[in-house]
N, C-alpha and C positions, 0 to 999 in steps of 0.2 A: 741234589745232595755231593758229599764231598768224601774224600779221606780213606780211610782205611781198606775199603774193599770199592770194586767198581761199582757198585750198588748204594754205598753209603754206610752208615754203622746206628746200630739199633740200640739202646738200652733198655732190657724189659725187668723190670723192677717186679719180683715176684713168682718163684719157682715151686708152686703149687699144682696147679694143675692146666691152666688157661697160658701159660706164661711158657714153660719147656715145650707146648705144642705150635705156640707161636714161633717160639726161638728156634724149631727142629725146619718149619715151612720157609721160614725166611731165610734161614741158613742155605737150604735147598735152591731158594730162588736167586741165590748169591749177593745177600746181604751179610755184613757182619753184625755178630750180635754180641752183645755183653748181658747177661743172664744175673742179675743180683739178689740176692736173698738173705731176710735179716737171720734167719737159723741157722746153725753153725754148721749143718750138716743135713742131706735130705732130711726129711719127716715122714719119718715112716706108720707114727702115729695115722689116726684118723677113724672116722667112721663109717657105715656103709654108704655108697653114693650108688644111684644108678644114673645111666646111660640112655638116652630113646631116642627114637624118630632120628631126627636128623644129626645130633652128637655120634650115635652109632655109625649113621653114614659117612661122617668126619673119619672116626676110628678105622673105618675100612677102607677110604683112600689112604688112611696113614700106613696103614699095614697091620695094625697091631689088634683088628676086633678079637681076631680069635684068641689072641696071647690073655685078652682082658676077659672073654667069656672063660677061658681056662682056669682065672682065678676067682670066679665066683665065688660068693661067701655061703652057700648052700642054703640059703634060704627059700623054702619050701610055698609060702604063703603069709598071710598074717590071720590072725586068730584074735578077736577081744575076748576077752578073757573076765569072769569074776571073781569074789575075792577069793574062791576055791580052787581056781586057775580053770575052771572049766570054760569051753567054748562057747559064746553065747553069738558069734555071728564071725563069719567066717569070709576072709576077700582070699580069692585063689590068685596063685602065681599067675604073671602074665601069659597071656598066647600068643604073643607080639612083639613087635620091638617098643609098643609105647604104652600099652595097658596096664592096668595095674599096681597096685598099692606096692608089691613086689616085683620089680622088672626083671625081664628076660635078661640082662644085664646088672648085676649088683655086683659091686666089688669094693673092698676097702680102699679108702681114700689113697694111704699112702702108697699102695700097691699099683693103682691107676698110675699116681705121680712118678713112681717109678720106673713105671714101664715107657712113659712119657719121657724120662730124663734118661732113659738109655737109648735114645732115637738118635743114630747118626746128628752129627752137628759139626762139622770139620771145622766151620769158621765162628765157631761160638766160644766165647771165654766165659766160666762160671764162676762165679764170686759168692761164697758163701759167708756169712757170718757177719753181712754188712749192709748197710741201708742207706737209702738217699736222704740226704738232709737239707738239701738246696739245689735249686734248680734254675739259670738264668735262659733264657730264652733270647738269645741277641738277634734275630731273625734268620741269620744263615745258618745256625746250628744251635746245642744246648751244652750249657757248661754244668755238667753235675758235680755235684758235692757229694761226697759219701761220709759216713761216721767217722771211718778209720781216717779220714784227711785224705783220702785219694780223690784226685780232679779228673771226670773226663771231659772230654770234648767228642760229641756225638749229633749225628745227624737229627736223629728222632729219639722221643723217650716213651714207650708204653708203661703206662701204670698196671700190673696186672695182678691188685692185690685184693685185700679183703674189704667186709663192709665199712670200718673202721681206718680204711686208709690215711695216711699220714702224710704220703705223697701225692694224692689226688690234692689234698687240701693247702698245698703249698701252691697249686696252682688254679685251685677253682674256689676255693674258699667256700662259705656260705654252711649250713648244714643240710645235706642231701639224705640224712637217713632218717627215716621215719620208723620207729617201733611199730609193733603189732600187739603191744601187750602182754607178752608171753617171753617167760624164759626158758632154756632149754640146756639141760648140763648131760654132758656125753662122760662116760666113763667105761673100761673096760676093766670086765670083773671073772673068776675063775668059772669054769663051766661046770655044772654041777650034774647029775644023773635026770633030775628033773628037765633040765634044759633040753628042747627038742629042735627039729630044725623048721620052726614057726617063728615068724614077727609076733610074740605075744603083748597086746595091748591092754592095759588094764587101768581103766579110769576110775581112779579115788575118789570121784568127786570134789567139790569145792574148788573145781578149776585145774584138778592135779591129775596127770597119768604118768603112769611106770610103763618101759618097756623093754622088753630083755629080747634081742636080735641073735641066730648065730653068725658066726663066722668061721673061715677055714683057717684058720691057725691056732684051734684049739681052747680058744675062750669065748666068752659072752660079750657082745658090746652092750650098755643097758643106756637108758635115758628117763631122765626125769625133767617132767615139761610142768610149770605153773604159773596159770594167770597172775597177774600184777599188775595192779595201776604204779605203783613203784618205781622210778628208773633209777639206775646207778648201781645196782646191784653187781653187776657185772664189774666193774671197777672196785671191789672190795678186793682185800687181800684174799689167798685162798681160807685162811683158818677163818675168818668171818663169814665167808662164802657156805663155808659147812654148817654154821651154826644157825646162820638162815634155813637153810637145807632141812637140817635136822627138828627147826621148829614147823616148817612150811609141812613136811610129810611124817611126822610124830606118829601120828595114828591111819596113817594109809592102808593098810594092810598088804596083803598077797605076799609077795617076796622084796615090799620096800626095805625092811629094815636089813635086807642082805646087801640090797644097793649102798643103802649109807653107811654100813658098815665099811663096806670097799671103798670109802673118802677117804679115812684115815692112811697117810702114806701111799695115796695111788694120785697118779694124776690123773686132773680132771679138766674139762673146757667148759666153762661157765656163759652163755652167749644170752645177749638180748636179743630177742629175736625181730628181724628188723628186714625192711625193703629199703633201696637206692633209688631216688628218682633225680634224673639232673634232666635240664634242658638240653642241653649238650654235652657231647662225650669227649670233644677236643678242643685243645685251646692252642693257637699256634703250632708247634711243634711236638707237641705233647698230646697224647690219645690214652682213653680209658679203656680197658679191657675186663671181663665176665663183673666179677661182685663189686668191684669199686667202681665199676659205671651204673650197674642196674640190677644189684642183688633182687632177685624175686623171692627169697627167705626160701629155709629148706621145704618147710610147709607145700612151696610150687612145685616139688618133683623135679624141678626146670635147671637148677643152678648148675650142674655139671655141665648137662646139655648144652648149657645159653653159652656157659663159658668155652666149650670148644669148639660150637659153633661159630662164636665169637671170634675164636681164635683164628679159625681157618678162613674165613671171610676176610678179617684185616688182612692177612696175610697174601689172601688172591690179590687183593683191592691194589697192595703197595705192590706188589710185582707187577700188576696190570699197568698201575699207574708208570711204574718205571719203564716198563715195554712199549708205553705209546706215547712217551715224553712229557709225560703230565705230570703235575705237582702232588707232593704229600697230603695238600688241602683236599684236591681233589679224590683221593684215598680216603681219608677219612671221612668225609662227606658221602660216598659211597656204601663204605663198611655200616655207618649210622642210618644211612638210608635203606639200605637191605636187611640190616636187623632189628630195629628199632619195632615194625610190627611185632615180631615173634617176641620181644618183649615186652610190649604192652598187654600182649596174650597171655604169657605167664603170670607176670604181675596184677593179673585181672582174677584174683583167688573166688576161690566159690562163697557163696553168702556166709556170714556167719562166723569165716575162719580170722583167730585159730579158736575162738569159743565153741564154736559146735562141734568140737574133738574132745574138748574137756570139759565136760557138763560140771556143773555145779551142783545139782540136785538128782536121786535117786531116779525120779522120773523124765528128764531129762536122758540120762543115763541111757535107760530104757527104751526112750525115744531113738537113740543113737542107735543101737542094738536092731532098734526093726528097720530103720532106715538103712542099715546097711544090708540087712538079711533082703528087702525089698529092691532095692539098688541092684543086687548082685544075683537075683531069682533070674529064670530062663526068660520069662515074658519083657522083665526091665531089659537085659542085657539083649534082646532081640531087635530093642527100640535104639540103642546105640546112641545116639545123639541126646536122650536124655540122661542117662546114666555117665555119658564121658564128662560133661561138666563137674560132676565130683569124683570120679573114679580114676580118668586118665589125662594126664597133663597133656598140654598142646605141642607136643615136639613134634608130630607131621603135618602142623601148620606151615612147615618151611622146607623150599626145596632148595637143596644145597648148592648153588653157583657151580660150575664149570669153570675152571680159571686157566686158559690155554698156557699161560705164562708161568702154571705151577705143574712139576711133575703127577703125571694121573695116580700114582700112587708111590710110595716108598718102597725102598728095593736094594 
């Protein structure tokens, strides 16, 4: 590696969760980092995310676990409710670092991103309001062209973007995105007196569900899910998307009209639920991180944990390779070799997901409620392995490596 730092320069595209954490640890390890983010400023928005198992250990080593816990959304468990809002089945909040629909560490995505961006990064340059439009890997470095016209010569490029990463497509091509047949719409709405501290989950039948979740900022985070074989709805303009949602949810009942009313004039995120599957996560001097590499989808409960864990492992392998005189190719291979088994488990969703949680008929809805009650009963929970497949993401199925060439914790 060459140029601006003894360890070389790494351009990281994406300042959500995985990107800032990677930038922090690479910076501490002696690399110069250019962190590029398409948004014009920090993105304060975002819904609930949870951090489990290996992800918690990474936050612990980074020194911000307690700050993340202090920013908890206040959610106290999950209740499946009927048309009148009556609980029909309840999932209690987690009793450990990895179990439960409501994790012990629930935090708004924007707050977690903010904590990560506030970490010390003395050798990191942050570039907001710009994005990568061209990559030329010429063997001994990468020429990166940004939308602004800025051209950077760097040693390595890390693509820490989302499912539909355009930067990934510049290098890997193909179509690694596999839709799961469901759309998710996220919007923040005013809190009312009926909102409590539980995640209220209402199945409206016909493959639809409405969710209301508490936050710690005085509002309520709402989610509309619906199964559909039609692709491309996420590419429509917002007005057309609202029209689709009003048609799909017009007779759903419960608090649905309240959520639909909030879509007028309120920003929302319309997502085609999908996973990303690639045979390799690196090509030459370019490597993928987080959802751009291996999105397991929000229904896996593992997206944030995978992003955090992957960022720490990638930083550790690059630091180790540099200290031992090895190449970035060795580091990228070690990163993928360590992380891929965890990703494979996270992407292996429970049978019938996501349709099983969004029943089409009243009979299937009753079966869902009964199943939840059985799985969360004392005898079933005592069996552990039987219920874990459905209620506990595999966040404990990975031991975070120790990297002597990374500091033990931030300070």
